C-alpha positions in Angstrom: 14.5 32.5 -50.3 16.0 31.3 -53.4 18.8 28.6 -53.3 21.0 27.9 -56.0 21.9 24.3 -55.7 24.2 23.8 -58.7 26.4 25.3 -60.8 28.3 22.8 -63.2 31.5 23.9 -64.5 30.6 27.6 -64.6 27.8 27.2 -67.0 24.5 26.6 -65.5 22.7 27.6 -62.2 19.6 25.9 -60.9 17.2 27.3 -58.7 14.6 26.4 -56.4 12.3 28.1 -54.0 11.1 26.1 -51.3 7.1 25.5 -51.3 7.3 27.1 -55.0 7.0 25.7 -58.3 8.4 25.9 -60.9 12.1 25.9 -60.5 14.5 27.4 -63.3 17.6 26.5 -65.1 19.8 29.9 -65.6 22.6 30.9 -67.7 25.2 31.6 -64.8 27.5 34.1 -66.9 24.8 36.1 -68.0 21.9 35.4 -65.3 19.4 35.0 -68.0 16.9 32.4 -67.1 16.6 29.9 -70.6 13.9 27.0 -69.2 11.3 26.4 -66.3 10.8 23.0 -64.7 7.4 22.1 -62.8 9.0 20.1 -59.7 5.6 19.9 -58.3 7.1 18.3 -54.8 9.6 20.4 -52.6 12.9 20.1 -54.5 15.5 20.5 -51.3 19.2 19.4 -52.3 20.6 18.7 -55.9 24.3 17.0 -57.2 25.6 17.1 -60.5 26.9 13.7 -62.0 28.1 12.9 -65.3 25.7 15.4 -67.2 22.8 14.5 -64.9 21.4 16.4 -62.4 20.0 14.7 -59.4 17.1 16.7 -57.5 16.0 15.2 -54.1 12.1 15.7 -53.7 11.0 15.7 -50.2 7.3 15.9 -50.8 7.1 13.2 -53.3 9.7 10.7 -51.9 11.7 10.7 -54.9 15.0 12.0 -57.0 14.3 13.9 -60.1 16.9 13.4 -63.0 17.5 16.7 -64.9 19.7 17.3 -68.3 20.4 20.8 -68.2 22.3 20.4 -71.6 19.2 19.3 -73.3 16.7 21.0 -70.9 14.8 18.2 -70.1 13.7 16.0 -67.6 15.0 12.3 -67.8 12.9 10.4 -65.3 12.7 10.1 -61.7 14.0 7.5 -59.1 11.2 6.3 -56.5 11.9 6.0 -53.1 10.5 4.2 -50.0 7.1 6.2 -49.0 8.1 8.3 -45.7 11.9 8.7 -46.7 11.5 12.3 -47.4 14.8 13.0 -49.2 16.5 16.0 -48.2 20.4 16.0 -48.9 22.2 14.6 -51.5 25.7 13.9 -52.5 28.0 12.5 -55.3 31.0 10.0 -54.5 33.9 11.5 -56.1 34.2 9.1 -58.6 30.6 9.5 -59.6 29.1 6.0 -59.3 26.7 6.3 -56.3 25.1 9.1 -54.7 24.3 9.1 -51.0 20.6 10.9 -50.0 19.8 11.7 -46.5 16.4 10.3 -45.7 15.0 12.9 -43.0 11.7 11.3 -42.6 13.0 7.8 -41.9 16.4 8.8 -40.0 18.4 6.7 -42.7 21.2 7.5 -45.7 20.7 5.7 -48.7 23.3 4.9 -51.4 21.8 4.8 -54.9 23.9 3.3 -57.8 23.9 6.4 -60.6 24.1 3.6 -63.6 20.9 1.5 -62.9 19.1 4.1 -60.3 18.5 1.7 -57.7 18.6 1.9 -54.2 21.6 0.0 -53.2 21.3 -0.1 -49.3 20.3 2.1 -46.3 21.5 2.8 -42.9 19.9 4.0 -39.7 21.3 7.3 -38.2 20.6 10.0 -35.5 16.9 11.5 -36.2 16.2 13.9 -39.2 19.7 14.0 -41.5 19.5 16.8 -43.5 22.8 17.9 -45.4 25.6 15.2 -46.3 29.5 15.8 -47.5 31.5 13.2 -48.7 35.6 13.7 -48.5 37.4 13.1 -51.6 38.5 9.8 -50.5 35.1 9.0 -50.2 34.4 9.0 -46.6 30.4 10.4 -45.7 29.4 12.8 -43.3 26.0 13.9 -42.5 24.0 16.2 -40.4 
């Protein structure tokens, strides 16, 4: 089933389908496909921060970076083996993102500017979804 994972400022929608490649970038107002991206892994969750789309790739233990405006990949953030990133969410200030490592039962924090994993904490088995409140508190499920 298609999962619309991102819609920024009503301009774009990024859609991925589990276990299928490629993923698609659509114009939200016209529902017109404008680009395809061979993700090759298992995109699971995404977040938009400062003009970049961060895409958690469960199968390949990485975060893909996409510039939807330029319609190109910017690179990736490699994560620890077996982490299986599933959920991803940005802090309100846009400086950091939290990532649920479902394979390691951890939640990690990545610095947006450097792309570095700052820390990870142990949480109950299999975290998959994250949320951040406006005051910056994190919740996982």
